[in-house]
DSSP file (Angstrom, degrees, kcal/mol; ACC not computed):
  #  RESIDUE AA STRUCTURE BP1 BP2  ACC     N-H-->O    O-->H-N    N-H-->O    O-->H-N    TCO  KAPPA ALPHA  PHI   PSI    X-CA   Y-CA   Z-CA
    1    1 A M              0   0    0      0, 0.0     2,-0.5     0, 0.0    58,-0.0   0.000 360.0 360.0 360.0 125.2  -55.2  -43.2 -100.7
    2    2 A T        -     0   0    0      2,-0.0     2,-0.6     0, 0.0    58,-0.5  -0.811 360.0-141.5 -98.2 129.6  -56.6  -39.7 -101.1
    3    3 A L        -     0   0    0     -2,-0.5     2,-0.7    56,-0.1    56,-0.2  -0.803  12.7-157.8 -89.4 120.6  -54.7  -37.1 -103.0
    4    4 A V  E     -A   58   0A   0     54,-3.1    54,-2.5    -2,-0.6     2,-0.4  -0.896  11.3-166.9-102.8 115.3  -55.1  -33.7 -101.3
    5    5 A I  E     +A   57   0A   0     -2,-0.7     2,-0.3    52,-0.2    52,-0.2  -0.857  20.6 140.6-108.7 134.7  -54.3  -31.0 -103.8
    6    6 A A  E     -A   56   0A   0     50,-2.2    50,-2.6    -2,-0.4     2,-0.2  -0.986  54.8 -83.2-160.8 162.6  -53.7  -27.3 -102.8
    7    7 A R  E     -A   55   0A   0     -2,-0.3     2,-0.3    48,-0.2    48,-0.2  -0.503  50.3-157.9 -67.3 145.1  -51.7  -24.2 -103.4
    8    8 A A  E     -A   54   0A   0     46,-3.0    46,-0.6    -2,-0.2    44,-0.1  -0.869   8.6-158.5-128.0 160.3  -48.4  -24.4 -101.5
    9    9 A G    >   -     0   0    0     -2,-0.3     3,-2.0    44,-0.1     4,-0.3  -0.223  54.2 -50.1-117.3-152.5  -45.9  -21.9 -100.2
   10   10 A M  G >  S+     0   0    0      1,-0.3     3,-1.3     2,-0.2     4,-0.5   0.756 122.2  71.8 -60.4 -26.9  -42.3  -21.7  -99.2
   11   11 A E  G 3  S+     0   0    0      1,-0.2     4,-0.3     2,-0.1    -1,-0.3   0.732 101.2  45.8 -62.1 -20.3  -42.8  -24.7  -96.8
   12   12 A A  G <> S+     0   0    0     -3,-2.0     4,-2.5     1,-0.1    -1,-0.2   0.464  85.2  93.8-101.2  -3.3  -43.1  -27.0  -99.9
   13   13 A V  H <> S+     0   0    0     -3,-1.3     4,-2.7    -4,-0.3     5,-0.2   0.922  84.7  46.6 -62.1 -48.8  -40.1  -25.7 -101.9
   14   14 A A  H  > S+     0   0    0     -4,-0.5     4,-2.0     1,-0.2    -1,-0.2   0.932 116.7  43.8 -62.4 -46.4  -37.4  -28.1 -100.7
   15   15 A Q  H  > S+     0   0    0     -4,-0.3     4,-2.3     2,-0.2    -1,-0.2   0.900 114.6  49.8 -65.5 -39.8  -39.6  -31.2 -101.2
   16   16 A T  H  X S+     0   0    0     -4,-2.5     4,-2.6     2,-0.2     5,-0.2   0.900 108.3  53.0 -66.7 -40.1  -40.9  -30.0 -104.5
   17   17 A D  H  X S+     0   0    0     -4,-2.7     4,-2.2    -5,-0.2    -1,-0.2   0.922 110.4  48.2 -58.8 -44.5  -37.4  -29.3 -105.7
   18   18 A A  H  X S+     0   0    0     -4,-2.0     4,-2.4    -5,-0.2    -2,-0.2   0.906 111.1  50.3 -63.8 -41.9  -36.4  -32.9 -104.8
   19   19 A L  H  X S+     0   0    0     -4,-2.3     4,-2.4     2,-0.2    -2,-0.2   0.926 110.6  48.8 -63.8 -44.6  -39.5  -34.3 -106.6
   20   20 A M  H  X S+     0   0    0     -4,-2.6     4,-2.6     1,-0.2    -1,-0.2   0.898 112.5  48.0 -63.5 -40.1  -38.8  -32.4 -109.8
   21   21 A H  H  X S+     0   0    0     -4,-2.2     4,-2.9    -5,-0.2     5,-0.2   0.881 109.1  54.1 -68.2 -36.4  -35.2  -33.5 -109.8
   22   22 A E  H  X S+     0   0    0     -4,-2.4     4,-2.2     2,-0.2    -2,-0.2   0.945 111.8  44.8 -59.1 -47.6  -36.3  -37.1 -109.1
   23   23 A A  H  X S+     0   0    0     -4,-2.4     4,-2.1     2,-0.2    -2,-0.2   0.922 114.6  48.4 -62.9 -44.8  -38.6  -36.9 -112.2
   24   24 A A  H  X S+     0   0    0     -4,-2.6     4,-2.2     1,-0.2    10,-0.2   0.914 112.6  47.8 -63.4 -43.4  -35.9  -35.3 -114.3
   25   25 A N  H  X S+     0   0    0     -4,-2.9     4,-2.5     2,-0.2    -1,-0.2   0.875 109.5  53.5 -66.2 -37.5  -33.2  -37.8 -113.3
   26   26 A W  H  X S+     0   0    0     -4,-2.2     4,-1.4    -5,-0.2    -1,-0.2   0.915 110.3  47.4 -62.6 -43.4  -35.6  -40.7 -114.0
   27   27 A L  H  <>S+     0   0    0     -4,-2.1     5,-3.2     2,-0.2     4,-0.4   0.894 110.5  51.7 -66.2 -39.5  -36.3  -39.4 -117.5
   28   28 A V  H ><5S+     0   0    0     -4,-2.2     3,-1.6     4,-0.2     5,-0.2   0.925 107.6  52.8 -60.7 -44.2  -32.5  -38.9 -118.2
   29   29 A A  H 3<5S+     0   0    0     -4,-2.5    -1,-0.2     1,-0.3    -2,-0.2   0.813 108.6  50.7 -61.9 -30.2  -31.9  -42.5 -117.1
   30   30 A K  T 3<5S-     0   0    0     -4,-1.4    -1,-0.3    -5,-0.2    -2,-0.2   0.502 119.7-111.7 -83.1  -4.8  -34.5  -43.6 -119.6
   31   31 A G  T < 5S+     0   0    0     -3,-1.6    -3,-0.2    -4,-0.4    -2,-0.1   0.722  92.2 107.8  79.3  22.1  -32.8  -41.6 -122.3
   32   32 A E      < -     0   0    0     -5,-3.2    -4,-0.2    -6,-0.2    -3,-0.1  -0.296  50.1-175.9-125.9  47.2  -35.8  -39.2 -122.5
   33   33 A A        +     0   0    0     -5,-0.2     3,-0.1    -6,-0.2    -8,-0.1  -0.135  11.5 165.9 -49.8 136.1  -34.4  -36.0 -120.9
   34   34 A L        +     0   0    0      1,-0.4     2,-0.6   -10,-0.2    -1,-0.1   0.715  62.8  36.5-118.5 -55.5  -37.1  -33.4 -120.5
   35   35 A W  S    S-     0   0    0    -11,-0.1    -1,-0.4   -14,-0.1    -7,-0.1  -0.917  79.5-138.9-107.4 120.6  -35.9  -30.7 -118.2
   36   36 A G    >>  -     0   0    0     -2,-0.6     3,-2.1    -3,-0.1     4,-0.6  -0.295  28.7-103.3 -72.2 162.9  -32.2  -29.8 -118.4
   37   37 A P  T 34 S+     0   0    0      0, 0.0     3,-0.4     0, 0.0    -1,-0.1   0.784 122.8  52.6 -58.6 -28.5  -30.2  -29.2 -115.2
   38   38 A N  T 34 S+     0   0    0      1,-0.2     3,-0.1     3,-0.1    -2,-0.0   0.514 101.5  62.2 -84.5  -4.2  -30.3  -25.5 -115.9
   39   39 A E  T <4 S+     0   0    0     -3,-2.1     2,-0.8     1,-0.2    -1,-0.2   0.591  92.3  65.4 -98.2 -11.6  -34.0  -25.5 -116.2
   40   40 A L     <  +     0   0    0     -4,-0.6     2,-0.4    -3,-0.4    -1,-0.2  -0.854  69.6 168.1-111.1  95.1  -34.8  -26.6 -112.7
   41   41 A S     >  -     0   0    0     -2,-0.8     4,-2.3     1,-0.1     5,-0.2  -0.882  41.2-142.0-114.6 142.4  -33.7  -23.9 -110.4
   42   42 A Y  H  > S+     0   0    0     -2,-0.4     4,-2.4     1,-0.2     5,-0.1   0.848 106.2  56.9 -61.9 -35.2  -34.4  -23.5 -106.7
   43   43 A E  H  > S+     0   0    0      2,-0.2     4,-2.3     1,-0.2    -1,-0.2   0.915 106.8  47.2 -65.3 -43.6  -34.7  -19.8 -107.3
   44   44 A E  H  > S+     0   0    0      2,-0.2     4,-2.5     1,-0.2    -2,-0.2   0.937 112.2  50.2 -62.3 -45.8  -37.4  -20.2 -109.9
   45   45 A L  H  X S+     0   0    0     -4,-2.3     4,-2.5     1,-0.2    -2,-0.2   0.888 109.4  51.9 -60.4 -40.0  -39.3  -22.6 -107.6
   46   46 A T  H  X S+     0   0    0     -4,-2.4     4,-2.7     2,-0.2    -1,-0.2   0.918 109.6  49.2 -62.1 -44.3  -39.0  -20.1 -104.8
   47   47 A R  H  X S+     0   0    0     -4,-2.3     4,-1.7     2,-0.2    -2,-0.2   0.906 111.2  50.0 -61.8 -41.6  -40.4  -17.3 -107.1
   48   48 A V  H  <>S+     0   0    0     -4,-2.5     5,-2.5     2,-0.2     6,-0.5   0.921 112.3  47.0 -63.9 -44.3  -43.3  -19.6 -108.1
   49   49 A A  H ><5S+     0   0    0     -4,-2.5     3,-1.5     1,-0.2     5,-0.2   0.923 111.2  51.1 -63.6 -44.2  -44.1  -20.4 -104.4
   50   50 A E  H 3<5S+     0   0    0     -4,-2.7    -1,-0.2     1,-0.3    -2,-0.2   0.822 108.0  53.5 -62.8 -30.7  -43.9  -16.8 -103.4
   51   51 A A  T 3<5S-     0   0    0     -4,-1.7    -1,-0.3    -5,-0.2    -2,-0.2   0.510 115.7-115.9 -81.7  -4.7  -46.3  -15.9 -106.2
   52   52 A G  T < 5S+     0   0    0     -3,-1.5    -3,-0.2    -4,-0.4    -2,-0.1   0.734  84.9 116.8  77.6  22.0  -48.9  -18.5 -105.0
   53   53 A E      < +     0   0    0     -5,-2.5    16,-2.7    -6,-0.2     2,-0.5   0.301  39.3 103.9-107.5   7.1  -48.5  -20.6 -108.2
   54   54 A L  E     -AB   8  68A   0    -46,-0.6   -46,-3.0    -6,-0.5     2,-0.4  -0.807  50.6-168.9 -92.5 127.2  -47.0  -23.8 -106.7
   55   55 A I  E     -AB   7  67A   0     12,-2.9    12,-2.0    -2,-0.5     2,-0.3  -0.957   3.7-172.7-117.8 131.8  -49.5  -26.6 -106.5
   56   56 A T  E     -AB   6  66A   0    -50,-2.6   -50,-2.2    -2,-0.4     2,-0.5  -0.916  15.3-152.4-123.8 152.5  -48.8  -29.8 -104.6
   57   57 A G  E     -AB   5  65A   0      8,-2.7     7,-3.2    -2,-0.3     8,-1.8  -0.994  21.0-171.6-120.9 126.3  -50.6  -33.1 -104.2
   58   58 A R  E     -AB   4  63A   0    -54,-2.5   -54,-3.1    -2,-0.5     2,-0.5  -0.918  18.2-159.2-124.1 145.5  -50.1  -35.0 -100.9
   59   59 A I  E >  S- B   0  62A   0      3,-2.5     3,-2.4    -2,-0.4   -56,-0.1  -0.982  87.3 -21.4-120.9 116.8  -51.1  -38.4  -99.7
   60   60 A D  T 3  S-     0   0    0     -2,-0.5    -1,-0.1   -58,-0.5     3,-0.1   0.864 129.4 -52.1  48.9  39.3  -51.1  -38.7  -96.0
   61   61 A G  T 3  S+     0   0    0      1,-0.3     2,-0.3   -57,-0.1    -1,-0.3   0.197 112.3 121.7  87.4 -16.0  -48.8  -35.7  -95.9
   62   62 A A  E <  S-B   59   0A   0     -3,-2.4    -3,-2.5     1,-0.1     2,-0.5  -0.642  71.2-112.6 -84.4 136.3  -46.2  -37.2  -98.4
   63   63 A L  E     +B   58   0A   0     -2,-0.3    -5,-0.2    -5,-0.2     3,-0.1  -0.539  44.7 163.2 -70.0 118.2  -45.6  -35.2 -101.5
   64   64 A A  E     -     0   0A   0     -7,-3.2    30,-2.8    -2,-0.5     2,-0.3   0.698  60.5  -1.1-107.4 -29.3  -47.0  -37.2 -104.4
   65   65 A G  E     -BC  57  93A   0     -8,-1.8    -8,-2.7    28,-0.3    -1,-0.3  -0.984  55.8-173.9-158.3 164.0  -47.2  -34.6 -107.2
   66   66 A C  E     +BC  56  92A   0     26,-2.4    26,-2.5    -2,-0.3     2,-0.3  -0.980   5.9 167.7-155.6 163.2  -46.6  -31.0 -108.1
   67   67 A M  E     -B   55   0A   0    -12,-2.0   -12,-2.9    -2,-0.3     2,-0.4  -0.958  33.4-112.4-166.1 164.4  -47.1  -28.5 -110.8
   68   68 A Y  E     -BC  54  89A   0     21,-3.4    21,-1.9    -2,-0.3     2,-0.5  -0.868  19.4-164.5 -99.1 141.5  -47.0  -24.8 -111.5
   69   69 A L  E     - C   0  88A   0    -16,-2.7    19,-0.2    -2,-0.4     2,-0.1  -0.827  18.8-163.2-125.7  91.7  -50.2  -23.0 -112.3
   70   70 A H  E     - C   0  87A   0     17,-2.7    17,-2.0    -2,-0.5     3,-0.1  -0.441  24.3-143.1 -80.8 146.5  -49.2  -19.7 -113.7
   71   71 A N  S    S+     0   0    0     15,-0.2    12,-0.5     1,-0.2    14,-0.4   0.746  88.1   7.6 -74.2 -26.2  -51.4  -16.6 -114.1
   72   72 A E        -     0   0    0     15,-0.1    -1,-0.2    10,-0.1     2,-0.2  -0.973  55.0-160.2-150.9 162.5  -49.8  -15.8 -117.4
   73   73 A D     >  +     0   0    0     -2,-0.3     4,-2.0     4,-0.3     7,-0.2  -0.636  15.9 167.9-148.8  83.1  -47.3  -17.2 -119.8
   74   74 A K  T  4 S+     0   0    0      1,-0.2    -1,-0.1     2,-0.2     6,-0.0   0.711  76.1  58.7 -71.2 -21.1  -45.7  -14.6 -122.1
   75   75 A L  T  4 S+     0   0    0      2,-0.2    -1,-0.2     1,-0.1    77,-0.1   0.954 121.1  19.4 -75.5 -51.1  -43.0  -17.0 -123.3
   76   76 A F  T  4 S+     0   0    0      1,-0.2    -2,-0.2     2,-0.1    -1,-0.1   0.710 138.0  32.9 -93.8 -22.3  -45.2  -19.8 -124.8
   77   77 A W    ><  +     0   0    0     -4,-2.0     3,-1.6     1,-0.1    -4,-0.3  -0.490  66.9 157.7-130.6  61.2  -48.5  -17.8 -125.2
   78   78 A P  T 3  S+     0   0    0      0, 0.0    -1,-0.1     0, 0.0    -4,-0.1   0.728  70.8  57.8 -64.9 -22.3  -47.4  -14.2 -126.0
   79   79 A Q  T 3  S+     0   0    0     -3,-0.1     2,-0.1     2,-0.1    -5,-0.1   0.593  81.2 113.4 -83.6 -10.2  -50.7  -13.3 -127.7
   80   80 A D    <   -     0   0    0     -3,-1.6    -7,-0.1    -7,-0.2     3,-0.1  -0.349  64.2-129.7 -71.0 140.0  -52.9  -14.1 -124.6
   81   81 A E    >   -     0   0    0      1,-0.1     3,-1.5    -2,-0.1     4,-0.3  -0.575  39.1 -90.6 -78.4 147.5  -54.7  -11.3 -122.8
   82   82 A P  T 3  S+     0   0    0      0, 0.0    -1,-0.1     0, 0.0   -10,-0.1  -0.312 111.3  20.5 -58.3 141.5  -54.3  -11.2 -119.0
   83   83 A G  T 3  S+     0   0    0    -12,-0.5     3,-0.1     2,-0.3   -11,-0.1   0.495  92.5 108.1  80.3   4.2  -56.9  -13.2 -117.1
   84   84 A Q  S <  S-     0   0    0     -3,-1.5    37,-1.4     1,-0.2     2,-0.3   0.775  84.3  -4.7 -83.2 -28.0  -57.8  -15.4 -120.1
   85   85 A A  E     - d   0 121A   0    -14,-0.4     2,-0.3    -4,-0.3    -2,-0.3  -0.962  56.3-123.0-155.0 164.7  -56.2  -18.6 -118.9
   86   86 A F  E     - d   0 122A   0     35,-1.4    37,-2.7    -2,-0.3     2,-0.5  -0.856  31.1-141.7-107.8 157.1  -54.1  -20.4 -116.4
   87   87 A Y  E     -Cd  70 123A   0    -17,-2.0   -17,-2.7    -2,-0.3     2,-0.4  -0.978   3.3-146.1-129.4 121.9  -51.0  -22.2 -117.6
   88   88 A V  E     +Cd  69 124A   0     35,-2.7    37,-0.6    -2,-0.5     2,-0.3  -0.716  26.7 164.6 -88.2 132.1  -49.7  -25.6 -116.3
   89   89 A H  E     +C   68   0A   0    -21,-1.9   -21,-3.4    -2,-0.4    37,-0.1  -0.971  53.6  17.1-139.6 156.5  -46.0  -26.1 -116.2
   90   90 A R  E     -     0   0A   0     -2,-0.3     2,-0.4   -23,-0.2   -24,-0.1   0.800  67.4-178.6  56.3  38.2  -43.7  -28.7 -114.5
   91   91 A L  E     +     0   0A   0    -24,-0.1     2,-0.3   -23,-0.1   -24,-0.2  -0.552  12.5 165.8 -66.9 125.8  -46.3  -31.3 -113.8
   92   92 A A  E     -C   66   0A   0    -26,-2.5   -26,-2.4    -2,-0.4     2,-0.4  -0.998  26.3-159.0-146.1 145.4  -44.5  -34.1 -112.0
   93   93 A V  E     -C   65   0A   0     -2,-0.3   -28,-0.3   -28,-0.2     5,-0.1  -0.987  33.5-108.2-124.2 134.7  -45.5  -37.2 -110.0
   94   94 A A    >   -     0   0    0    -30,-2.8     3,-2.0    -2,-0.4     4,-0.5  -0.309  30.9-119.2 -58.9 142.0  -43.2  -38.9 -107.5
   95   95 A R  G >  S+     0   0    0      1,-0.3     3,-1.4     2,-0.2    -1,-0.1   0.849 111.7  59.9 -55.2 -38.2  -42.0  -42.3 -108.9
   96   96 A R  G 3  S+     0   0    0      1,-0.3    -1,-0.3     3,-0.0    -2,-0.1   0.678 112.1  40.5 -68.2 -14.2  -43.6  -44.2 -106.0
   97   97 A Y  G X  S+     0   0    0     -3,-2.0     3,-1.0   -33,-0.2     5,-0.4   0.329  88.0 128.6-110.9   4.2  -47.0  -42.8 -107.0
   98   98 A A  T <   +     0   0    0     -3,-1.4    -3,-0.0    -4,-0.5    -4,-0.0  -0.227  66.8  23.1 -63.4 149.1  -46.6  -43.1 -110.8
   99   99 A G  T 3  S+     0   0    0      1,-0.1    -1,-0.2    -6,-0.0    -4,-0.0   0.622  91.9 103.5  75.8  13.8  -49.3  -44.8 -112.8
  100  100 A Q  S <  S-     0   0    0     -3,-1.0    -2,-0.1     0, 0.0    -1,-0.1   0.234  98.5 -99.3-112.9  12.5  -52.1  -44.3 -110.3
  101  101 A G  S  > S+     0   0    0      3,-0.0     4,-1.9    -4,-0.0     5,-0.1   0.570  83.6 127.9  86.8   9.2  -53.9  -41.4 -112.0
  102  102 A Y  H  >  +     0   0    0     -5,-0.4     4,-2.3     2,-0.2     5,-0.2   0.823  70.0  55.7 -73.0 -29.6  -52.4  -38.6 -109.9
  103  103 A A  H  > S+     0   0    0      2,-0.2     4,-2.2     1,-0.2    -1,-0.2   0.924 109.2  48.8 -64.2 -42.1  -51.3  -36.6 -113.0
  104  104 A H  H  > S+     0   0    0      1,-0.2     4,-2.4     2,-0.2    -2,-0.2   0.912 110.7  50.9 -60.8 -42.1  -54.9  -36.7 -114.1
  105  105 A A  H  X S+     0   0    0     -4,-1.9     4,-2.3     2,-0.2    -2,-0.2   0.892 108.7  51.0 -64.4 -40.0  -56.1  -35.6 -110.7
  106  106 A M  H  X S+     0   0    0     -4,-2.3     4,-2.2     1,-0.2    -1,-0.2   0.915 111.8  47.2 -63.8 -42.3  -53.6  -32.7 -110.7
  107  107 A L  H  X S+     0   0    0     -4,-2.2     4,-2.3     2,-0.2    -2,-0.2   0.880 110.1  52.7 -67.4 -37.5  -54.9  -31.6 -114.1
  108  108 A A  H  X S+     0   0    0     -4,-2.4     4,-2.4     2,-0.2    -1,-0.2   0.901 108.8  50.4 -63.7 -40.0  -58.5  -31.9 -113.0
  109  109 A W  H  X S+     0   0    0     -4,-2.3     4,-2.6     2,-0.2    -2,-0.2   0.926 109.3  51.0 -62.2 -44.2  -57.8  -29.7 -110.0
  110  110 A A  H  X S+     0   0    0     -4,-2.2     4,-2.2     1,-0.2    -2,-0.2   0.888 109.6  50.9 -61.4 -39.0  -56.2  -27.1 -112.3
  111  111 A E  H  X S+     0   0    0     -4,-2.3     4,-2.3     2,-0.2    -1,-0.2   0.931 110.2  49.1 -63.6 -44.7  -59.3  -27.2 -114.4
  112  112 A G  H  X S+     0   0    0     -4,-2.4     4,-2.6     1,-0.2    -2,-0.2   0.905 111.2  49.3 -60.8 -42.2  -61.5  -26.7 -111.4
  113  113 A E  H  X S+     0   0    0     -4,-2.6     4,-1.6     2,-0.2    -1,-0.2   0.884 109.2  52.9 -64.7 -38.6  -59.3  -23.8 -110.2
  114  114 A T  H  <>S+     0   0    0     -4,-2.2     5,-2.5    -5,-0.2    -2,-0.2   0.913 111.2  46.5 -63.0 -43.2  -59.5  -22.2 -113.7
  115  115 A R  H ><5S+     0   0    0     -4,-2.3     3,-2.1     1,-0.2    -2,-0.2   0.921 108.8  55.0 -64.0 -44.5  -63.3  -22.5 -113.6
  116  116 A R  H 3<5S+     0   0    0     -4,-2.6    -1,-0.2     1,-0.3    -2,-0.2   0.830 109.7  47.5 -59.3 -31.3  -63.4  -21.0 -110.1
  117  117 A Q  T 3<5S-     0   0    0     -4,-1.6    -1,-0.3    -5,-0.2    -2,-0.2   0.310 114.3-120.4 -92.9   8.4  -61.5  -18.0 -111.3
  118  118 A N  T < 5 +     0   0    0     -3,-2.1    -3,-0.2     1,-0.2    -2,-0.1   0.848  59.4 150.7  56.6  39.2  -63.8  -17.6 -114.4
  119  119 A R      < -     0   0    0     -5,-2.5    -1,-0.2    -6,-0.1   -35,-0.1  -0.872  42.6-145.7-100.3 134.9  -61.0  -18.1 -116.9
  120  120 A P  S    S+     0   0    0      0, 0.0    43,-2.9     0, 0.0     2,-0.4   0.650  74.2  46.7 -77.1 -13.5  -62.2  -19.7 -120.2
  121  121 A F  E     -dE  85 162A   0    -37,-1.4   -35,-1.4    41,-0.2     2,-0.5  -0.965  51.3-162.9-133.8 145.9  -59.0  -21.6 -120.9
  122  122 A L  E     -dE  86 161A   0     39,-1.6    39,-2.4    -2,-0.4     2,-0.3  -0.999  31.9-175.5-115.7 126.4  -56.5  -24.0 -119.2
  123  123 A R  E     +dE  87 160A   0    -37,-2.7   -35,-2.7    -2,-0.5     2,-0.3  -0.859  14.6 159.4-127.9 157.0  -53.3  -24.1 -121.3
  124  124 A L  E     -dE  88 159A   0     35,-2.2    35,-3.0    -2,-0.3     2,-0.3  -0.967  23.3-139.5-160.2 169.6  -50.0  -25.9 -121.4
  125  125 A D  E     + E   0 158A   0    -37,-0.6     2,-0.3    -2,-0.3    33,-0.2  -0.964  21.0 178.7-133.6 154.6  -47.2  -26.9 -123.6
  126  126 A C  E     - E   0 157A   0     31,-1.6    31,-2.8    -2,-0.3    -2,-0.0  -0.983  37.6 -87.4-150.6 161.2  -45.3  -30.2 -123.8
  127  127 A A        -     0   0    0     -2,-0.3     2,-2.7    29,-0.2    29,-0.2  -0.394  54.0-102.2 -63.4 147.5  -42.5  -31.9 -125.7
  128  128 A P  S    S+     0   0    0      0, 0.0     2,-0.4     0, 0.0    -1,-0.1  -0.384  73.4 139.3 -76.5  69.4  -43.8  -33.6 -128.8
  129  129 A R     >  -     0   0    0     -2,-2.7     4,-2.9     1,-0.1     5,-0.3  -0.931  59.0-127.9-116.7 137.8  -43.7  -37.1 -127.2
  130  130 A A  H  > S+     0   0    0     -2,-0.4     4,-2.5     1,-0.2     5,-0.2   0.862 106.8  48.9 -53.7 -44.2  -46.4  -39.6 -127.8
  131  131 A K  H  > S+     0   0    0      2,-0.2     4,-2.2     1,-0.2    -1,-0.2   0.907 114.1  45.2 -66.2 -41.6  -47.0  -40.4 -124.1
  132  132 A L  H  > S+     0   0    0      2,-0.2     4,-2.2    -3,-0.2     5,-0.3   0.932 113.8  49.0 -66.9 -45.2  -47.2  -36.7 -123.1
  133  133 A L  H  X S+     0   0    0     -4,-2.9     4,-2.3     1,-0.2    -2,-0.2   0.920 112.8  48.4 -59.9 -43.2  -49.5  -35.9 -126.0
  134  134 A A  H  X S+     0   0    0     -4,-2.5     4,-2.1    -5,-0.3    -1,-0.2   0.890 108.6  54.5 -65.4 -39.7  -51.8  -38.8 -125.2
  135  135 A L  H  X S+     0   0    0     -4,-2.2     4,-0.7     2,-0.2    -2,-0.2   0.957 113.0  41.0 -57.9 -52.1  -51.9  -37.8 -121.5
  136  136 A Y  H ><>S+     0   0    0     -4,-2.2     5,-2.3     1,-0.2     3,-0.7   0.883 115.8  49.1 -69.0 -38.4  -53.1  -34.3 -122.2
  137  137 A Q  H ><5S+     0   0    0     -4,-2.3     3,-1.5    -5,-0.3    -1,-0.2   0.824 102.5  63.6 -69.9 -29.2  -55.5  -35.4 -124.9
  138  138 A S  H 3<5S+     0   0    0     -4,-2.1    -1,-0.2     1,-0.3    -2,-0.2   0.726 104.9  46.6 -67.6 -20.3  -57.0  -38.1 -122.7
  139  139 A V  T <<5S-     0   0    0     -3,-0.7    -1,-0.3    -4,-0.7    -2,-0.2   0.125 130.9 -88.6-109.5  20.5  -58.2  -35.4 -120.3
  140  140 A G  T < 5S+     0   0    0     -3,-1.5    22,-0.3     1,-0.3     2,-0.2   0.512  75.3 144.4  95.8   5.6  -59.7  -33.2 -123.0
  141  141 A F      < -     0   0    0     -5,-2.3     2,-0.4    -6,-0.1    -1,-0.3  -0.557  37.9-144.8 -75.9 144.5  -56.9  -30.9 -124.0
  142  142 A V  E     -F  160   0A   0     18,-3.2    18,-2.1    -2,-0.2     2,-0.2  -0.922  18.8-113.9-112.8 133.9  -56.9  -30.0 -127.7
  143  143 A R  E     -F  159   0A   0     -2,-0.4    16,-0.3    16,-0.2     3,-0.1  -0.465  26.9-173.2 -66.4 130.6  -53.7  -29.5 -129.7
  144  144 A V        +     0   0    0     14,-3.2     2,-0.5    -2,-0.2    15,-0.2   0.826  67.4  60.2 -92.9 -39.5  -53.3  -25.9 -130.8
  145  145 A D        -     0   0    0     13,-1.0    -1,-0.1     1,-0.2     4,-0.1  -0.803  63.3-156.8 -98.0 125.8  -50.2  -26.3 -133.0
  146  146 A A  S    S+     0   0    0     -2,-0.5    -1,-0.2     1,-0.1    -3,-0.0   0.906  88.8  23.2 -63.0 -40.6  -50.3  -28.6 -136.0
  147  147 A D  S    S-     0   0    0     -3,-0.1    -1,-0.1     1,-0.0     9,-0.1  -0.897 103.4 -87.8-122.3 153.5  -46.5  -28.9 -135.8
  148  148 A P        -     0   0    0      0, 0.0     2,-0.3     0, 0.0     9,-0.2  -0.263  41.3-144.0 -57.8 146.2  -44.2  -28.3 -132.9
  149  149 A I  E     -G  156   0B   0      7,-2.9     7,-2.8    -4,-0.1     2,-0.5  -0.809  12.3-121.1-109.1 155.4  -43.1  -24.8 -132.4
  150  150 A E  E     +G  155   0B   0     -2,-0.3     2,-0.4     5,-0.2     5,-0.2  -0.856  31.0 173.8-100.7 126.9  -39.6  -23.7 -131.2
  151  151 A V  E >  S-G  154   0B   0      3,-2.9     3,-2.0    -2,-0.5   -75,-0.1  -0.986  72.0 -24.4-133.2 121.3  -39.4  -21.6 -128.0
  152  152 A I  T 3  S-     0   0    0     -2,-0.4     3,-0.1     1,-0.3    -1,-0.1   0.858 128.9 -44.7  39.4  51.9  -36.0  -20.9 -126.5
  153  153 A G  T 3  S+     0   0    0      1,-0.2     2,-0.4     0, 0.0    -1,-0.3   0.493 118.8 104.0  82.0   3.7  -34.4  -23.9 -128.1
  154  154 A H  E <   -G  151   0B   0     -3,-2.0    -3,-2.9   -27,-0.0     2,-0.6  -0.933  63.6-137.1-118.3 142.3  -37.1  -26.4 -127.3
  155  155 A F  E     +G  150   0B   0     -2,-0.4     2,-0.3    -5,-0.2    -5,-0.2  -0.867  35.6 169.1 -95.7 128.1  -39.7  -27.8 -129.6
  156  156 A V  E     -G  149   0B   0     -7,-2.8    -7,-2.9    -2,-0.6     2,-0.5  -0.906  32.7-138.6-135.5 160.4  -43.2  -27.9 -127.9
  157  157 A V  E     -E  126   0A   0    -31,-2.8   -31,-1.6    -2,-0.3     2,-0.3  -0.992  24.8-141.1-119.1 124.1  -46.8  -28.5 -128.8
  158  158 A R  E     -E  125   0A   0     -2,-0.5   -14,-3.2   -33,-0.2   -13,-1.0  -0.621  20.0-174.2 -87.1 144.9  -49.2  -26.2 -127.1
  159  159 A H  E     -EF 124 143A   0    -35,-3.0   -35,-2.2    -2,-0.3     2,-0.3  -0.942   4.0-170.9-132.7 154.1  -52.6  -27.5 -125.9
  160  160 A E  E     -EF 123 142A   0    -18,-2.1   -18,-3.2    -2,-0.3     2,-0.5  -0.987  15.9-148.7-143.4 156.7  -55.7  -25.9 -124.4
  161  161 A K  E     -E  122   0A   0    -39,-2.4   -39,-1.6    -2,-0.3     2,-0.4  -0.976  17.2-146.4-124.4 115.1  -58.9  -26.9 -122.8
  162  162 A R  E     -E  121   0A   0     -2,-0.5   -41,-0.2   -22,-0.3    -2,-0.0  -0.689   7.9-162.2 -81.5 129.7  -61.8  -24.6 -123.4
  163  163 A L        -     0   0    0    -43,-2.9   -42,-0.1    -2,-0.4    -1,-0.1   0.280  39.5-108.5-102.6  10.7  -64.0  -24.6 -120.3
  164  164 A G  S    S+     0   0    0    -44,-0.3   -43,-0.1     1,-0.3    -2,-0.1   0.608  78.1 127.0  77.4   9.8  -67.2  -23.2 -121.8
  165  165 A L  S    S-     0   0    0    -45,-0.3    -1,-0.3   -46,-0.1    -2,-0.1  -0.646  74.2 -82.2 -94.3 157.2  -66.8  -19.8 -120.1
  166  166 A P              0   0    0      0, 0.0    -1,-0.1     0, 0.0    -3,-0.0  -0.352 360.0 360.0 -59.9 134.5  -67.0  -16.5 -122.0
  167  167 A A              0   0    0    -47,-0.1   -46,-0.0   -48,-0.1    -2,-0.0   0.455 360.0 360.0 -82.9 360.0  -63.7  -15.7 -123.6
């Protein structure tokens, strides 16, 4: 099964919303809530799609994964200059495709897109959970914060991947 990853528009919003809620509900059921009900909004997803920052991964047309690839992130990376990095948020894989390397493939695509746009960094933040930290470090992200930082009531650890391009 080949994962086809591309930027998506408004046509993908409803399916992506369902996938993100599936992932969030699965984590809640496991006692590991990540995104609260007020943090996954259809309006936000619509804005992301309209901005060209929604990325989907499909297998034979079926939505297998998604993420946001933001041009800037003033909330978690307020010191960054424009055009310095892309920022991954809301990476999710449909449960039926979990454990097959699709999260890694989505991150590799984001890295390729970052290189194509000549940005020296790919950055993200995540909850300080062992599995998430291990996922990002396994594909070459380096932890930026020694200790979790608090941003709007959440503790996160920021990571970046330097791509060898001029900063």
